[in-house]
N, C-alpha and C positions, 0 to 999 in steps of 0.2 A: 578326370583327375582321380587317383586313388582316395576311397573313403577315408583311411587314416590321415593323409595328407590334408583332406578338407577339414578335418576335426582338428588338427594342429593349426592350421591357418586361422580357422574361427577362434580358437581359444587366444591365439596371439593377439590376434585383433580386438578381441574383448577386453584382454589385459590393457593394452595400450589405451584403447577408449575410457576405460575406467580410470587410469591415471590422469588422463586429460581432464575428465569431469570432476574428478577430486581436486584436481589442482587449479583449475581454471574456472569452472562451471558452476560454483555455488551462488553466485549472486546473478548470472545470467543476465548481465546490463547490456547485453547486445544481442539480437536475434540472431538465429541460425543462419539465415540469408535474407538479404531484402525481399527477394521475389517471394518467399514462403509465407513471412509472417507480417508483412507490412502492406497495407491496403490504401491506395491513394484516395485522399479525401473525396475527390470527385466521384468516386465509386462507393463510396459507403452508403449504408442505408439511412433513412430519414431518423431522426432523433424522436422518440416517442414524447408525447407532451408530458407525461409523467415523470421524464427526466429532467425537466427544465427548472431552473430556479427564478428567483425575483429578477427582473428587469433590472440593469444595470445603468444609472445616468452616466452617458459618456463623459459629461462636463465634469463630474465627480471621480469617476473611475471606480467606484466601490459602492457597495450597499451595507449599511448597518441597521440593526434592529434589535429591540430588546425582546428576548424570548420570555423572561419573567423575572420580577423581583430583583432587578440590578444586574442581570446576567445577560450580556448582549454577544450577538456574533457579527462578524464581517467577512464580505466575500468579494471579489473581483470576478467571480464568474469561473474561476479556476482554481484558486486557493481559498481557504477558510481559517479564521482564528476567533478566538473568544475573549472576552475581558469582562471583568465584574468591577462594579463600583462598591466599596465597603463603607464609605464614611469616613474612612482613614487613609485612603489610597486606592489605586486601581491595581488590581491583579491581571497580568496580560499574559497570555497563552500563545507562544510562538511568534515568529517576525518573518514572513516569507519576502524576500526582496521583491516579487511581484507586486506586493502591496505597498511596501516601503513607508514613504511619510503618509500616504493615504491612511495607513493604520493610525497613525497619530491624528490625522484630522478626525477620523471616525470616533476616536476617544474624546477629542475636544469638543465634538458635535454634541455630545450628551453630558459632559460632565467637567468640572474644573479641577478635579482631584488629580493629584500627580501619580504617576506610574510608580509603584513602589515595590512590585514583586513581578517577576518574568518567571515563567516555568516554559522549560524545553519539553515538547512532546517526545523527541529524539534528537539525533546528532545532524542529520541531513540538511544541507546548507539551502536546499529549495524552501525547507520550512523555517529556519532560524538563521538564515544568512544576512538578515538586516537588524540582528539584535543589537548590534553596537550603536544605533540611533538612539537608544534608551539611556538615561543618565548613568553615570558610572557608579552611583551609589545604590542603584536597584539591586535587590536581592534576587539572585538567579537560582533557582531550584531545578535539579535534574537527577535522572538515576546515574549511580555510580558509572555504569558501563558508558553512558553518554558522555560523563565527564573524562573519563579515560580516552575515548576517542578523540574528543576535543582537545585534549591536552597533546595528544599524539599530532593531530591535523595542523595545531598552531596557527588557527586563522583569525586574524585579529576581527573579522566581521562576526564572529562567533565567540563571544567571551566565554571565560571558562566559568561554569556554576560557582557559586560561593555556597550552596547547601545540596548535599546529595543524600540518598538513602538508598537501600538495598530491596526491600520488599515492599513496604507501606510508608506513607507520610501524610499526616493530616495537616493542612495550612487553614489557619484561621485568622482572618485580619478583619478587624471591625465586625460587620454584621454578617460576613462572608465565610463560608466553609467550603474547601475542596479536598477530596479524598484522592490521594495518588497512590497507585499500585502498580507492581510489575509481575507479570503472571507468565514470562518468557518471551523469547525474541519473535514474535507476532510479525514483526516487519524486518526489524533488525534487534540485536542486543541493545537494551536501554529503552525500547518503545514502550511508553507507559500507558495505562488508563486514567483519565482524568475525570473524575465524577463530582457533580455538584447534589448532594443528598436533598438538599431544600427543593432546588428547582426540578429534580430528577432529570438531569441532562448529563449525557454520557459523551466523552469525546476518545476516540481512539483513531489516530492518524494513519493513513495508508494501508489500512486493511480492507475496510467496508466503503463502497462507494455507491450511496443510494441513487438508484434509478439507472445505474450504469454498469457495465462491466468493469472490473478493476483495470489499472493500468498494466501494460503488457508483462508477461511472465509473472502473473500472480503480484502486480505491483513491486516487481523484483525483490520478492521476499527471500531472505536468505535461509530460511529454514521452512520448508514446505509443510511438514506436519505440525510445527506450530502456528504456522498462518491458519490451517484449517482449524486445528483446536480453538484459536481465538474467536471464532464465531460463536460456539458455545460458551466460552467465558463471557462474551459480551451478552449474552441472552441472560446469564445469572444476575446481571444487575438490575436494580427497580429503576428503570429509565422510561420516560415518554418520548425523550427527543434524542437523537443521535447526531453526533458532527464527526465527519469522516476526514476533514482537513483538505478535502478537493471539491471541484464543482460547484454547482450553483444552488442546491437545495439542502434544507435539513432532511435528516432521516427519521424513520420510525422502528418501532421493533419489527413490524411487517418487512421493511426494508432488509433487515440484518437476516431474517429468515429467509426471504427470497434469495439473497446472495449464497446463503449456506446451501440452499437447495441447488443452486446452479453450480457451486463448487464441487459438492457431493455427486452430482450428475456427471460433472466432467472426470472426476477421479473414476467413477465405476466405468465411464466410456475409454478412459486410458487404459484401464486394467482389461478390459475386454479386448482393446485393439492389440495390446500387448501379446495377448493370448492367441489371436487369430491371424495377424501378420506373420507370414511365413519368412523367416530371415533366409533360410536356405533356398528358398524359390527366388528371392530376390537376389541372392548370390550368384545363382545360375545364369540369371538374366544380365546382372551388372558386371559379373566377373569378380575374381577375388585378387587381382593384381594390384589394385588401389583400394586399401582398406577404408581410408577416409570417404572415398566415393561410394563405397558399399554403404557404410554406416549412415551417411548422408541421406541416401535414397531410402534405407531401411527406417531410420527414426522419423523421417518426414512423412513416410506412408503411415507410420504408426499414429503421429500427432494429426495426419490430414483425416483419418478415419475417426478419430476422437472428435475433432471439430465438426466434421460432418454430421454425427450423430447427434452433437450438442446441438448446433445451429438448427436442426429441423424443429427442437422444441424452443429454443431460447431467441432466435432471431426476432427481432421487433419488441421482445418483452424488456431487454436491457439495452440501453443505449450503447452503442460501439461493440457489441458481442461479436458482429461479423468482421470488426477490425482485430481484436485482441484474444479471440477463442483459440486460434491456433496456436498462439504463443503460451497460453495457459495450458493447453494440451500437452505441448513440448516439455514444458516445466514439470508438470504432474507425472508425465511418463517418467522422465528421467529421475523424478523423486522416488516413484514405485520401484525402479530399477536398482536403486543405491540407497535410499533411506531405509 
């Protein structure tokens, strides 16, 4: 094929692929292919003991524990929530359907105070889809972007917030204070930091997963640069205990630093793979007749190199790294190309 023709073909293919990514690929809620980014559970590596949380009583279906001074956390082993007793009512944060009524049982296990305030960490139904179980007179607090999404979605399971804010909001009820802040779309627009200054506990949902790799495609982050930046924003807080909203155990500052290192390693490895995987050479092998096949092979090759180099260091250090590192590399690679 004439060199000029090859360059024209590559240019057209790149333009079409860019349009596809900009139009459909910003959330990446499905993997590029089942074969390339999903690993069967039977083939997954053993879970490090450092990733495991407290045992869940199967008869109860949940674990509840006081962190300190009226600040409690609840987990079913997959999702996490928090609540605070104030002397004037309970402040609850989030309401995952997986916990459902067990959340109310956990609260009733430690206090007779009614729930008076509910905070939404963000809009996603897997974290607040059981919010309608709380009384109708509960004050619901969320970021203004979260309210806008919930108004659009019109989901009766997720009642519309009654109080919203743009940057910062301090909630004081009885003897408890929570500082809510928004620092950008770390997971989605409206995802907030929830900080208890007295107890030195910080909650940020769907960004950091203590002891584990994040869920696929950087936990489905809508804005990759903002997602990466969130790790530094977390470390700006004076906290001892971190709550990420998922899986079994509480986190520490070290957990945040470890995931930050993992993410930055992958970013560097994806950058190197983009520089070293030869698009033209792959084109010669695959052909230029089917642009989607060409790009599928090329992009998977870049992501695979990133994943291989990353896993040489991280396999066994973070649970699930062997499962989702390929998808993280795929997401990072496309962010580097487009963002």
